[in-house]
Each structure stands twice: as C-alpha cells, then as structure tokens.
N, C-alpha and C positions, 0 to 999 in steps of 0.2 A: 195043718190042713187049711186053716183059715187064711194063712199067708199065701198059699198056692192059689186059692180061690181069688184073693185080692189081686195077685199078679195076672191071673187069667182074665179077670174083669178089666184091668187096666189095658192089657194087650188087646182085648176085644174092642174096647172103646177107641183105642188108637187106630186099629184097622178100620173100624167103621168111619172114623174121622177122615182117614186117607181116602176111602171110597167116596165119601161125601164131597170132598174137595175135588177129586178126579171127575166125578159126574157133573158137578157144577161147571167145571172148566170145559167139559165137552159141550154142555148146553150153551154156554156162552159163545163158544166157537161156532156152533151151528147157527145161533142167532146172528152172529156177525156175518156169516156167509149169506144168510137169508136177506139181511138188510142190504148187502152189497148187490145181490141179484135184483131185489126190488128197486134199488136206485138205478140200476142199468135199464130195467124195464121202463121205469118212468122217463128216463132220458130218451130212450128209443121212441116212446109214445109222443114225447114232446117234439122230437125231430120230425116224426111222421105228421104231426098236426101242423108244424110250420111249413112243411112241403105242401101239404094239402091246402093250407091257406094261401100260399104263394101261387099255386096253380089256379085256385079259385079267383084270384085277383086279376089274372091275365085275361086279355080279350082273345078272341078267336085267332087273329092273325099272329099275335105274339106267341100264343101256344103252338100254333102251326110252325112258326119259325124255329122255336126251341125243339120241337119234336123232330123236325127235319135233320137236325144235327145227329140224332140218335137212331133214326130209322135208316135201314139199308136202302140204297138206291136200287131200283129194279132196272138193270141194264140188259134186257133180253134182246 
C-alpha cells in the first residue's frame, strides 16, 4: 500500500510540475505580446510627436503650401 501511495505522490508531483511549466510559458508569452504592443505604442507616439514638432516649426506660408497639396480644390 505504501508503494502505491509513493507512486501516486510521484505522479501528482509530475503533473503539478507540468502544469507549472505550462502556466509559466503562457505568462511569458503574454508578457512578450504586451511588450510588443507597448513598443508599437511608443513608436506611434514618437512619430506623432515628430510630426507635431515639424508642423510647429513651419511658418504660415509653408504650412499653407503643404496643406494645399492635400486639400481638395473647390471647382464649383
């Protein structure tokens, strides 16, 4: 009977070890995805800041000239 309990205990420890490794792998994968999303967000914020700074540096005529390229002509 003691031998059966020993085998059951070894099997339970093995299963718990497998579950622990599996759950740590899932957590690591989620962390990797979160870091990737954070990096993309930071890159997008940096790009927006660069565009905002570039527009702030333009004088009124330069800004008007650049905007005319993108604004539709009103040919009524």
